[in-house]
C-alpha positions in Angstrom: 142.9 49.2 102.0 144.1 50.9 105.2 143.8 54.6 106.1 147.3 55.8 107.7 147.9 59.1 109.5 149.3 61.6 107.0 150.7 64.6 107.6 150.2 65.9 104.2 147.5 65.3 101.7 145.4 62.1 101.7 142.5 60.2 100.4 140.7 58.0 102.7 139.2 55.3 100.6 138.1 52.8 103.2 135.3 53.7 105.2 134.3 50.3 106.5 135.7 51.3 110.1 132.9 53.7 110.4 130.0 51.1 109.9 130.4 49.3 113.3 127.3 49.5 115.8 125.5 51.5 113.2 122.7 50.9 110.4 125.4 51.5 108.1 127.1 49.2 105.4 129.9 49.5 103.1 130.0 49.2 99.2 132.9 48.8 96.7 133.6 51.5 94.3 136.4 52.1 91.7 137.6 55.3 90.3 140.5 55.8 87.8 141.8 52.5 88.7 141.8 53.4 92.5 139.5 50.9 94.7 137.7 51.7 97.9 134.9 50.8 100.0 132.3 53.5 100.8 129.6 54.0 103.6 126.0 53.5 103.0 122.6 54.0 104.8 119.7 52.0 103.7 116.9 54.3 104.8 116.6 58.1 105.6 115.7 59.5 109.2 117.3 58.9 112.4 120.1 56.4 113.3 122.8 56.0 115.2 125.8 58.2 113.7 128.5 56.3 111.8 132.1 57.6 113.0 135.6 57.8 111.7 138.3 59.2 113.7 140.2 61.8 111.7 143.5 60.3 110.7 145.0 63.9 110.2 145.7 66.8 112.5 146.1 70.6 111.8 144.3 72.7 109.4 142.9 70.9 106.3 140.6 71.5 103.1 138.0 68.7 103.6 136.3 67.0 100.6 133.6 64.5 100.2 133.3 61.9 97.1 130.2 60.8 96.0 128.8 58.1 93.5 125.5 58.8 92.0 123.1 61.1 93.6 123.7 61.2 97.0 122.7 63.0 100.3 124.1 62.7 104.0 124.3 64.8 107.2 127.8 65.5 108.5 129.4 67.1 111.4 132.9 67.3 112.8 132.6 66.1 116.6 132.8 67.6 118.9 133.6 71.1 117.3 130.2 71.1 115.5 127.1 70.9 117.8 125.0 70.1 114.8 124.9 67.9 111.5 125.0 69.8 108.5 123.0 68.5 105.3 125.0 67.9 102.3 123.7 66.8 98.9 125.3 66.5 95.6 124.0 69.0 92.4 120.8 68.3 91.0 121.1 66.5 87.5 118.6 65.0 85.0 121.4 62.7 83.5 123.0 61.1 86.5 123.4 57.3 86.2 125.2 54.8 88.7 128.5 55.7 87.3 128.2 59.3 87.7 130.0 61.4 90.6 130.7 64.5 92.2 133.5 65.6 94.8 132.0 68.5 97.1 134.1 70.8 99.3 132.9 70.4 102.7 135.0 73.2 104.3 138.1 74.1 105.7 138.7 72.7 109.5 141.2 72.0 112.3 141.2 68.2 112.4 143.1 67.7 115.4 141.2 65.2 117.6 138.1 65.4 115.5 135.6 62.4 114.6 133.6 62.8 111.5 130.0 61.6 112.0 127.7 60.9 109.5 123.7 60.4 109.3 121.3 59.1 106.4 119.4 62.1 104.7 116.6 63.2 107.2 114.0 63.1 104.3 114.3 61.3 101.0 112.9 63.5 98.2 110.9 61.7 96.2 111.7 62.7 92.8 115.8 63.2 93.6 116.0 59.3 94.5 119.2 60.2 96.4 121.0 57.5 98.1 122.6 58.2 101.9 126.1 57.1 100.8 129.9 58.5 100.8 132.6 56.8 98.8 135.6 58.5 100.1 136.9 61.5 102.1 140.0 63.7 100.7 142.0 65.8 102.7 144.4 68.7 101.7 146.9 70.2 104.3 146.9 73.9 105.0 150.2 74.5 106.5 149.7 78.2 107.0 146.2 77.7 108.7 142.9 79.0 107.3 142.8 81.5 104.6 141.0 84.9 105.2 137.4 84.7 104.7 136.7 86.4 101.1 133.3 87.5 102.9 134.0 90.9 104.2 131.7 93.8 105.5 131.7 95.2 102.2 130.4 92.0 100.3 128.1 90.8 103.2 125.0 92.6 101.6 122.9 89.8 100.4 119.6 88.6 101.5 118.3 85.0 101.1 114.6 84.6 101.2 113.7 81.1 102.6 110.4 79.6 102.5 110.0 78.8 106.2 107.4 75.9 105.7 109.7 74.3 103.2 112.8 74.6 105.4 111.5 73.5 108.7 109.9 70.5 106.6 113.3 69.6 105.3 115.2 70.0 108.5 112.5 69.0 110.8 114.3 70.7 113.9 113.8 69.0 117.3 115.4 71.6 119.2 117.0 74.8 119.4 120.6 73.6 118.5 118.8 72.3 115.3 117.2 75.5 114.4 120.8 77.3 114.6 122.0 74.7 112.2 119.9 75.9 109.8 121.3 79.2 109.7 124.7 78.2 110.5 126.1 78.2 106.7 125.2 81.4 106.0 127.5 83.1 108.8 130.7 82.5 106.2 128.6 84.0 103.1 127.6 87.3 101.4 124.2 86.7 102.7 123.9 88.9 105.9 120.1 89.0 105.7 117.9 86.0 106.2 114.3 86.7 105.2 112.6 83.8 107.0 108.9 83.1 105.8 106.6 83.1 108.8 103.5 82.2 106.9 102.5 79.1 105.3 99.6 81.1 104.3 98.0 84.1 106.0 95.8 81.3 107.8 98.9 79.0 109.1 101.9 80.4 110.4 105.3 79.0 110.8 106.0 80.3 114.4 104.0 79.9 117.6 101.3 82.8 116.9 99.0 83.5 119.4 97.1 85.8 117.1 96.3 83.3 114.5 97.0 79.3 113.8 100.6 77.8 113.6 100.6 74.6 111.3 100.4 71.6 113.2 98.1 73.5 116.0 95.0 71.2 116.4 96.1 69.2 113.5 96.9 65.6 114.0 99.9 64.7 111.6 98.0 62.1 109.7 95.4 64.6 108.7 98.1 66.4 106.8 98.6 65.8 103.2 102.1 66.0 102.5 105.6 64.5 104.2 106.9 68.1 104.4 103.9 69.3 106.1 103.6 66.6 108.6 107.6 67.4 109.2 107.1 71.0 109.8 104.1 70.4 111.9 105.7 68.0 114.3 108.6 70.4 114.7 106.4 73.1 115.9 104.4 70.9 118.0 107.9 69.7 119.8 108.8 73.5 120.1 105.1 74.2 121.6 105.7 71.3 124.1 109.0 72.3 125.3 108.7 76.0 125.4 110.8 77.4 122.5 109.8 79.1 119.3 111.8 78.9 116.1 111.7 82.3 115.0 113.2 83.6 118.3 115.6 81.1 118.3 116.8 82.5 114.7 116.4 86.3 115.6 118.9 85.6 118.6 121.2 83.5 116.9 121.5 85.7 113.8 122.0 88.9 116.0 124.8 86.9 117.9 126.6 86.0 114.7 126.5 89.1 112.8 123.3 88.0 110.5 120.0 89.8 110.1 116.8 87.9 110.6 114.2 89.6 108.7 110.7 88.1 109.1 108.9 87.6 106.0 105.1 88.1 105.8 103.3 86.9 102.7 100.3 89.4 102.6 98.2 87.2 100.2 98.9 83.6 99.5 96.0 81.5 100.5 94.6 78.2 99.2 91.3 76.6 98.7 90.6 74.0 101.0 90.6 71.3 97.9 93.8 72.7 96.5 96.3 69.9 95.1 94.5 67.2 96.8 94.2 68.4 100.1 97.2 70.3 100.6 95.3 73.4 100.8 93.0 72.1 103.5 96.5 71.9 105.6 96.9 75.6 105.1 93.6 76.8 106.1 92.4 77.1 109.8 89.3 77.9 111.7 90.0 81.5 110.9 88.9 80.8 107.4 85.5 79.4 108.1 84.8 82.1 110.6 85.2 85.0 107.8 83.7 83.5 104.9 81.8 86.9 104.3 85.2 88.4 103.4 85.6 86.3 100.2 85.8 88.1 96.9 82.8 89.2 95.1 82.6 89.8 91.3 81.1 92.9 89.6 77.7 91.4 89.9 78.0 90.8 93.6 78.4 87.2 93.5 81.2 85.1 95.5 83.9 84.2 93.0 86.9 83.0 95.0 88.1 81.5 98.1 90.4 84.6 98.7 89.6 87.2 101.2 89.3 91.0 100.1 91.3 93.9 101.4 88.5 96.2 101.4 87.3 94.3 104.8 88.4 96.0 107.9 88.7 92.6 109.8 91.1 91.1 107.2 93.5 94.1 107.2 93.4 94.2 111.2 94.0 90.6 111.5 97.2 91.2 109.3 98.4 93.9 111.2 97.7 92.4 114.6 100.1 89.4 113.1 102.8 91.9 111.8 102.5 93.5 115.5 103.3 90.1 116.9 106.2 89.6 114.6 107.6 93.2 115.6 107.4 92.6 119.0 110.1 89.4 118.7 112.5 92.2 117.7 113.5 91.2 114.1 116.1 93.1 112.3 113.6 94.1 109.7 109.9 93.4 109.0 109.7 92.2 105.2 106.2 92.4 103.7 106.0 90.2 100.6 103.2 91.9 98.3 104.0 89.6 95.1 102.5 86.4 96.0 99.0 86.3 94.5 99.4 89.9 93.5 95.8 89.8 91.9 94.0 88.5 94.9 94.0 91.6 97.1 91.1 93.4 95.6 87.5 92.8 94.5 84.2 94.6 93.8 82.8 94.3 97.6 79.6 96.3 97.6 80.5 98.8 100.4 83.9 99.8 98.8 82.2 100.1 95.3 79.4 102.5 97.2 82.3 104.2 99.1 84.1 104.7 95.8 80.8 106.2 94.1 80.4 108.7 97.0 83.9 109.9 96.8 84.2 110.3 93.0 80.8 110.3 91.5 81.9 107.5 89.1 80.7 103.8 88.7 83.3 101.2 88.5 80.8 98.7 87.1 79.4 100.7 84.2 81.6 100.1 81.7 83.7 96.8 80.6 86.7 98.1 82.3 86.8 100.0 85.6 87.9 103.9 85.2 91.5 104.8 85.6 90.4 106.3 89.1 89.4 103.1 90.6 93.0 102.2 90.6 93.7 105.2 92.3 91.1 104.2 94.6 92.5 101.0 95.7 96.1 102.4 95.8 94.6 104.9 98.4 93.2 102.2 100.3 96.5 99.9 100.8 98.4 103.5 101.4 96.3 103.7 104.7 96.9 100.2 105.5 100.7 101.1 105.1 100.3 104.0 107.4 98.9 102.0 110.2 101.4 99.4 109.7 104.3 102.2 110.1 102.8 103.8 112.9 102.1 100.6 115.0 105.8 99.3 114.0 107.4 102.3 115.3 105.8 102.4 118.5 106.8 98.4 119.1 110.3 99.4 117.9 110.4 102.7 120.5 109.4 100.2 123.6 112.0 97.7 122.4 114.6 100.2 122.0 115.8 99.3 118.6 114.7 100.4 115.1 112.2 98.0 113.2 112.7 99.0 109.1 109.8 97.9 106.8 110.9 96.5 103.6 108.6 95.6 100.8 108.5 92.9 98.0 106.9 94.5 95.0 106.4 93.8 91.2 109.4 94.7 88.9 107.0 94.3 85.9 105.8 97.3 83.7 102.2 97.0 82.5 99.2 98.4 80.7 96.2 100.1 81.9 93.2 99.6 79.8 90.3 101.8 80.9 87.8 102.8 78.3 89.6 104.3 75.5 92.6 104.7 77.6 95.5 102.5 77.0 98.6 103.4 79.0 101.8 102.1 80.1 101.8 101.9 83.9 103.7 100.3 86.8 102.3 96.9 87.6 102.5 97.8 91.4 100.2 100.8 90.7 97.8 98.6 89.0 97.7 96.2 91.6 97.2 98.9 94.3 100.8 99.5 95.6 101.8 103.1 95.3 105.3 102.5 95.8 106.4 106.1 95.1 104.1 107.7 97.5 105.2 105.1 100.5 108.6 106.2 99.9 107.7 109.8 99.9 105.8 109.6 102.9 108.5 107.5 104.8 106.4 104.4 105.1 108.9 102.0 104.0 112.8 101.7 104.1 113.5 99.0 101.5 112.0 98.4 98.1 112.4 95.1 96.6 111.4 94.9 93.1 110.8 91.2 91.9 109.4 88.9 89.6 108.4 86.7 92.7 110.1 83.3 92.3 110.8 83.8 88.4 114.3 84.1 86.8 114.5 87.0 84.3 116.2 90.1 83.6 115.0 93.1 85.5 115.5 96.8 84.8 115.3 99.5 87.5 115.1 102.9 85.6 111.0 103.0 85.7 111.5 102.5 89.5 113.6 105.1 89.7 111.8 107.6 87.6 108.5 106.5 90.0 110.6 107.3 93.1 112.1 110.7 92.0 113.8 112.6 94.8 112.5 109.9 97.4 115.1 107.5 95.9 117.5 108.8 98.3 115.2 107.8 101.4 114.8 104.2 100.7 117.2 101.2 99.5 116.7 99.6 96.2 116.9 95.8 96.8 116.0 93.6 93.8 114.9 89.9 94.7 116.0 87.7 92.1 114.3 84.6 91.3 115.7 81.0 90.6 112.8 79.6 88.8 111.9 79.3 85.2 109.4 76.8 83.7 112.4 75.0 81.7 113.4 73.5 85.2 110.2 71.3 85.3 111.1 67.9 84.0 109.0 66.2 81.4 105.8 65.5 82.7 106.0 67.5 85.9 102.9 67.4 87.9 103.2 69.4 91.2 100.9 67.1 93.2 102.9 64.0 92.3 106.1 65.6 93.4 105.0 67.3 96.6 101.7 65.8 98.2 100.8 62.3 99.2 99.2 61.8 95.9 102.4 61.0 94.2 103.3 58.4 97.1 103.5 55.5 94.7 104.9 57.4 91.6 108.7 57.3 92.7 109.8 55.3 89.5 108.1 57.6 87.4 109.6 60.9 88.7 112.8 62.5 87.7 114.3 65.5 89.9 113.2 68.9 89.7 115.7 71.3 87.9 117.8 73.8 89.5 119.1 77.1 87.7 122.9 77.5 87.2 124.2 79.5 90.0 126.4 81.7 87.9 123.1 82.9 86.3 122.0 84.2 89.5 125.4 85.9 89.9 125.1 87.6 86.4 122.0 88.8 87.5 123.4 90.3 90.5 126.0 92.0 88.7 123.7 93.4 86.3 121.5 94.7 88.9 124.4 96.6 90.8 125.6 98.2 87.5 122.0 99.6 87.4 122.4 101.1 90.9 120.8 98.4 93.4 121.9 98.8 96.8 122.0 94.9 97.6 120.2 92.0 95.8 118.2 89.3 97.4 117.9 85.9 96.3 114.6 83.8 96.4 113.9 80.2 97.5 117.6 79.7 99.4 116.2 77.1 102.0 118.3 74.3 100.2 121.0 76.4 98.8 123.8 75.6 101.5 123.0 71.9 101.2 124.2 71.8 97.5 127.4 72.5 98.1 128.9 73.0 94.5 126.2 75.4 93.8 126.5 77.3 97.5 130.2 77.7 96.7 129.3 80.0 94.0 126.3 81.8 95.3 127.6 82.8 98.9 130.1 85.5 96.7 126.9 87.4 95.4 128.1 90.7 97.2 131.5 90.6 96.1 131.5 93.3 93.4 135.0 93.6 92.2 135.0 89.7 91.8 131.7 89.7 89.9 133.1 92.5 87.9 136.2 90.2 87.1 133.9 87.3 86.3 131.5 89.0 84.0 132.8 92.4 83.1 131.4 95.8 82.6 129.6 95.9 78.9 126.0 95.3 79.6 124.2 98.4 81.0 120.6 98.9 81.9 117.4 98.9 79.9 118.7 101.2 77.2 122.3 100.4 77.3 125.0 103.2 76.9 126.3 105.1 73.7 129.4 103.7 72.1 130.6 107.3 71.9 128.8 109.6 74.1 129.4 113.3 73.7 128.1 116.2 76.0 127.6 119.8 74.3 127.2 123.0 76.4 123.8 124.0 76.8 124.4 127.0 74.7 126.4 127.0 71.5 128.4 129.9 72.4 129.8 128.5 75.7 
């Protein structure tokens, strides 16, 4: 079947012409009585691109047709300097006859060559193939349509796991890093929150304060392919003299994006976690400060985690945050929800200080007294004051503001202290006095969240906690995309993501992915509750699954969302069906 230049719409069913001088081969397919020959790479990784000159000229909508679970890298040369990762939707019921057509985008195809590469990384459980069945082109005689993403809608925030994203893309140059952010330019996600910590012990940028992943670590000593690819990218960057976070900050500023440096304040692993995965994320800093580990009520070491009651541990984090601030990000995003319960212990010096200040003993009863929780809040508030002060000083030196955002818990919990059983904010119970931070001007953005978990969130209690200080901060809830239901049957983390599962390919099925419309429905609900904007967690792979991405990237278009979901659902308590308002005095 020959591909002929077409002035209008066309379906390019024979891709055999792209296989010459490459590692690609062809395969035959049949769809609704139409026969064709697709393009297929036998392996993942680097290869000579398969090239297919466009048979069309002018503006077209470009669609890719896939058979089965597939993934490729695609670019339109010479217009695009980087390849874009493209994958079909995640399904548990995909078989050899299943297929999907994806909208790649709208483009001027005049003198363009389609270039294809295999997937950079074969995700173990997905069992995707690097193959493409056909191209379909729809003429746009009036040229490109206006983008639906306007200044009013571009308020969304994409929270990206830096380690996972660097591992998936394995950028080898600054251009590769820019290509990671490029899809967000034409979307409602203006804010990119890039995770700069694998853990507090290993960073995803070339830190001079701590240790980056791959620093003094041979690649063959690491325990997962993602870790090796992320480490290799950072090693290349160090050798060539560029830093991925610096590149992203500059690219974002030039493309009307905002790069927020995301810092997880407490997500650390024991060295033997998940078959050695935790060893990858520790560093010499871990071994040098074992005296900071948590102790229990009896003064015994009880955890690998370090306690925030130790001045050196807090100063180390402040030094890392100062290092990030000097890079000039649009905001410092402090993630306080990862391992929320791992901040505190019963360090003897802290217990004694509490006794001296209050006259109470936190160890006297089965539960600490209520004032112990206030003591922890006071301690972390002092940390936030120091962070605000040093950040403002750095911002003044740079000549630009650096706001501080905190991702905190959206939960409402129960305090038990002796006979006291009281409903309180989970934040206060965890040592996060969010209301005081807002009143003192220590933070600019508050992001309640359930970390990565997807479930309804209610903002009434947060508004009550903030009081008039609500007007001093932005409320930007962070929506999770995970539910335990997306775990495949028999799921075991180590088999999916570490070298323990290297021989388990035939036993694994894809990790599920939440319907994008559910994420938009939750965002719409939060807007109706008064949220200023919405963040979405774990967005590193979102632009890759094109069908899902076309939905998610409309997250800031509030009028459109109201058309989709209506205005019936309210906040926590709903709204009366027939509200009345009487005068305060019966005679008025």
